[in-house]
C-alpha positions in Angstrom: 26.5 322.1 -176.4 26.5 322.2 -180.2 23.8 320.9 -182.5 25.8 317.8 -183.4 26.1 316.7 -179.7 22.4 315.8 -179.7 23.4 312.5 -181.2 25.3 311.5 -178.0 23.6 308.6 -176.3 23.1 307.6 -172.8 25.3 304.5 -173.5 28.2 306.8 -174.5 28.0 308.6 -171.2 27.8 305.4 -169.3 31.0 304.2 -171.2 32.6 307.6 -170.4 31.9 307.3 -166.7 33.2 303.7 -166.6 36.4 304.8 -168.4 36.9 307.7 -166.0 36.4 305.3 -163.0 38.9 302.8 -164.5 41.5 305.6 -164.9 40.9 306.7 -161.3 41.2 303.2 -160.0 44.5 303.0 -161.9 45.7 306.1 -160.0 44.5 304.6 -156.7 46.6 301.5 -157.4 49.7 303.7 -158.3 49.3 305.8 -155.2 48.8 302.7 -153.1 52.0 301.1 -154.4 53.9 304.3 -153.7 52.4 304.5 -150.2 53.3 300.9 -149.5 56.9 301.5 -150.5 57.1 304.7 -148.4 55.5 302.9 -145.4 58.0 300.0 -145.7 60.9 302.5 -145.8 59.5 304.3 -142.8 59.1 301.0 -140.9 62.7 300.1 -141.6 64.0 303.5 -140.6 61.9 303.4 -137.4 63.4 300.1 -136.5 66.9 301.5 -137.1 66.1 304.6 -135.0 64.8 302.3 -132.2 68.0 300.3 -132.3 70.1 303.5 -132.2 68.1 304.8 -129.3 68.5 301.4 -127.5 72.2 301.9 -127.7 71.9 305.1 -125.8 69.8 303.7 -123.0 72.9 302.2 -121.6 74.4 305.6 -121.0 74.0 307.2 -117.6 70.9 309.5 -117.5 71.6 311.0 -120.9 75.1 312.2 -120.0 77.8 312.1 -122.6 81.2 310.7 -121.7 84.1 313.0 -122.8 85.8 311.6 -125.8 82.7 309.6 -126.9 80.8 310.4 -130.1 77.4 310.1 -128.4 76.7 313.8 -129.1 77.2 313.3 -132.8 75.1 310.1 -132.7 72.3 312.1 -130.9 72.5 314.8 -133.6 72.2 312.1 -136.3 69.2 310.6 -134.5 67.5 314.0 -134.3 68.0 314.4 -138.1 66.6 311.0 -138.8 63.6 311.8 -136.5 62.9 315.0 -138.4 63.2 313.2 -141.7 60.8 310.5 -140.5 58.3 313.1 -139.4 58.4 314.8 -142.8 58.0 311.5 -144.6 55.1 310.6 -142.3 53.4 313.8 -143.4 54.0 312.8 -147.0 52.5 309.4 -146.3 49.4 311.0 -144.8 49.0 313.3 -147.8 49.2 310.3 -150.1 46.6 308.5 -148.1 44.3 311.5 -148.3 44.9 311.8 -152.1 44.3 308.1 -152.6 41.0 308.4 -150.7 39.9 311.3 -152.8 40.6 309.4 -156.0 38.8 306.3 -154.7 35.8 308.4 -153.7 35.6 309.9 -157.2 36.0 306.5 -158.9 33.2 305.1 -156.8 31.1 308.2 -157.8 31.7 307.7 -161.5 30.9 304.0 -161.1 27.6 304.8 -159.4 26.8 307.5 -161.9 27.4 305.0 -164.8 24.8 302.7 -163.1 22.4 305.5 -162.4 22.5 306.8 -166.0 20.6 303.8 -167.2 17.4 305.6 -166.3 18.3 308.8 -168.1 15.7 309.7 -170.6 18.2 310.4 -173.4 21.7 311.6 -174.2 20.9 315.2 -173.2 19.6 314.1 -169.7 22.7 311.9 -169.3 24.9 314.9 -170.3 23.3 317.1 -167.8 23.9 314.6 -165.0 27.5 314.1 -165.9 28.1 317.9 -166.1 26.5 318.3 -162.6 28.5 315.4 -161.2 31.8 316.7 -162.5 31.1 320.2 -161.4 30.1 319.2 -157.9 33.2 317.1 -157.4 35.7 319.2 -159.3 36.5 316.3 -161.5 38.8 318.1 -163.9 41.3 318.5 -161.1 41.8 314.7 -161.1 42.5 314.5 -164.9 45.3 316.9 -165.8 46.1 315.0 -169.0 42.5 314.3 -170.1 39.6 316.6 -170.9 36.5 315.9 -169.0 33.0 316.4 -170.3 32.7 319.5 -168.1 35.8 321.0 -169.6 34.7 320.2 -173.1 31.3 321.9 -172.4 33.0 324.9 -170.9 35.4 325.3 -173.8 32.5 325.0 -176.2 30.5 327.6 -174.3 33.4 330.1 -174.3 34.4 329.4 -177.9 
């Protein structure tokens, strides 16, 4: 890091970590709200699918009466089923993503607490750089530069 960076204090890195954690918690809340909406939609559609399937249990052993539209209904049910499976996969991916954001937020919060025993700003910087590199933190902040990215761009520039 450049000569002027020696003035950075441990307190500034603590504040940085706390800010990063708050941003991540905001993402967790956003993903959680999206997931809740998706799960509510899935529940409603599953109930609809069960109702439609219940209508077909009255037919004789899965046979289709000539002139009835049960075949078309079954095709529609299969399409709904495929859509539900796809959306369940999306929900699972959102849960995984939410968990990753939550874990990183907790990590930043713990790091902020742990930095209080850093000898000086340089020691705090080193710990933040190691933390962000180990956890690939820049991947979680596409619109914000992390300390690791700032250090890398300074090293290459």
